[in-house]
C-alpha positions, 0 to 999 in steps of 0.5 A: 437568474438564467446564468446571469449575475443579479443585483437585488435592490431593496428598500429597508427601514432603518431604526434609530436607538434612543438609548444614548449609551448604545454604540451602534446607534442605528439598525437596518432591517433584515429580510429573512432568508435574503439578507444578513449583516455585512454580507454580499451574498444571500444565505442560499448563494453562500451555501451553494458557494460553500459546497463548491469550495468544500468539493473543489477547493479554490481554483477549481471551485472558482472555475465551476462557479464562473461557469454557472454565472457566479463570480467569486475568487478562489481566496473567498471560497477558501475563506467560506470553507474555513469559516464553517463550524466543525460538526459535533462529535457526539457519542462514539462507541467504535473508533477507527484509527489510521495514519496518512502521509502528508509527505510519504516517509517524512510527515504523517497525520492521523484520522479518527473515524466513527465506525458506526456512521463511517464519518470522520471525527478528528484529524490532527498532525502526527501519529504519536500515541500520546495524541491519541491517548489525550483524545480518548481520555475525553471520550471514555464511552469508546468500547472498541478501537479498530487500528492497524498494528502500529505500536504507537497507536496500540500504546496510545489506545492502552493508555487512553482507553484501557476499557476498550478492546483493540482490534487489529485489522484483518486486511493488514494481517493478511498483507503482512502474511503475504510479505512473509510468504513471498520471502519464504518462496523467494528463499526456495526460488531455485526449486520452482523449476520442474525437473525434466525427465532424464535429467540428473535429478530424475529417478530414472537417470543413471548419474555419470560423473563427468571428467571435469566439472566446470562451475557455471559462470556467474552473471556480471550483475551477480558478481557486482552485487556480491562485491557491493554486499561485501564492501558495505558490510565491511564498512558497516562493521567498522562503525560507519553510518549508512550515509557515509558508506553510500558516499564512500562506495558511490551508492544511494543510501536506500541501496546501502540500507538494503545491503546492510539489512540483507543477511547474505549476498544470496538474498540480494542476488535472489531478490534482484534476479526474480523479475522476469525479462520482457523476452522470457515468455518468448524464449521457447519460440526463439530457441525453436526458430533458431534451431530451425535455421532462422538466424535473422534477429529482425525477422525473429523480432517481427514474428514474436511481435505478432505473438504479442511481444511488447518490447523492442528489437534491441532486447531480441538482439541481445538475447540472440547474442548468446546463441551466436557466441555458442551459449544458447542454441541448445534444445528447447529449454522447456517450460519456464518456471513460475515466478516467486510472485506467481507462486505467492499469489497461488498460495494466497488465493482461495483454492476454489478461486484458482484456475485449474492450470494454476492449481495443478502447478501448485499441486506439483510444486507441493509434491516436489518440495515438502517445505513449500507444502507445509507453507501452503498448509500454514497459509490455509489454516490462517485463512480458515481461522480469519474467515471463520472468526476462530481467534481461539486457534491463534496460539496453536497456529503460532506455535506450529509455525515457530516449530517449523523451519520456515524462517520468514513465516516464523518471524511473522508469527513471533511478531503476532505475539507482540500484539496478541490480544488485538490480533486475536480480537481481529480474528474473532470479532466482526469489526474491521478497518474497511471504513477507515481505509475508504476514508483514507482514500478519500482524504488522499484525493482531497489532499492531492486536489489541493496540490499540497499547498494548503495548510492542515486547517483547510484539509481538516475542514474538507475531510470533516465536512465534505460529503 
């Protein structure tokens, strides 16, 4: 009371059993709502400490309890949480399924959600379809299963609940489409820059063949990437594993995997060079000031610093070095072409939500490149199909994309056929996995709060019981 620990002294009666066969012999009187056998806490205090343990786990819970005058150890808090009974599952009509990472890329678990109440029902180790099928056999009342496009969950749902409709999540469909769009735009990255008037590609320009054609000098990083790609593929065709290739050429295994999966060296080069440099937004200003006769790197650095340049002076010096060697003081280079991610973002944004300048840039880009124009049309048809719940148009959309020459988008469309029924249901039915993703975020917070040192049983209790 008042932030102080209180010990209540009670005078209770003791009863003696007259049955000689009784093993307990005596019984102490209990005060309802105040005492329980072999307990140091009242039921009310036990409930308070349990809720603190559910919300904050061990160390943090013990610190909060001490701040309000309750002395308890972290291990006792965790024991209180572990002793709680799990809630009744009850009848489940619509089930949500998704995985989460104990350790990303290595160890995963599965969480099941009641989509009607958004309440977690079950949490177990692993993400195999057999475990999901076993749970579904005990719950034949499930009629709809919301899931991502994992093949394991799809097979488990088919085997365990053949009567249920499987619904692919629209968020994951849109995210997968975005990945295919980015790959397609990346393949057309050389066409993103606008052709200035009077250039070789301008219709008003009369092309004059130069006496000597000098090929552009490749950057050192491009030469290195091409050499690495060639060396890795040569060793891969010889039958060496990726780990062995990495040890031999001195590259990380993840880098070897990217090089092996790349169809050509140009794909590797384009992916590594698409990131913008920190100086790039200020190149036009540096060109203009250089041509005006300002050659001091420190002064130019101070000027662009006032314009919002976030980098250091060394990056400016390196950029100006090409001017000093005769490779840079050309006229104003003109507007910077949009990046691959910018064009992807413009395509994946609703036209009514695009800023006028971005809509205008996308329009000009579509006029210059017919393939990017067709890409935008395919995206907008899929978006209309998804937002309008027109799953009956899916077959026609896949057929149109497969007939087109946009390879990454065609690969996405072919992949939809492997899970066609679930994708069509996802584009037709009102169900989604939004509640599942929310519970996954909450689960991640609880997992990180325990710093990965707790076992699955404690995480399970907190996920199922914490409010």
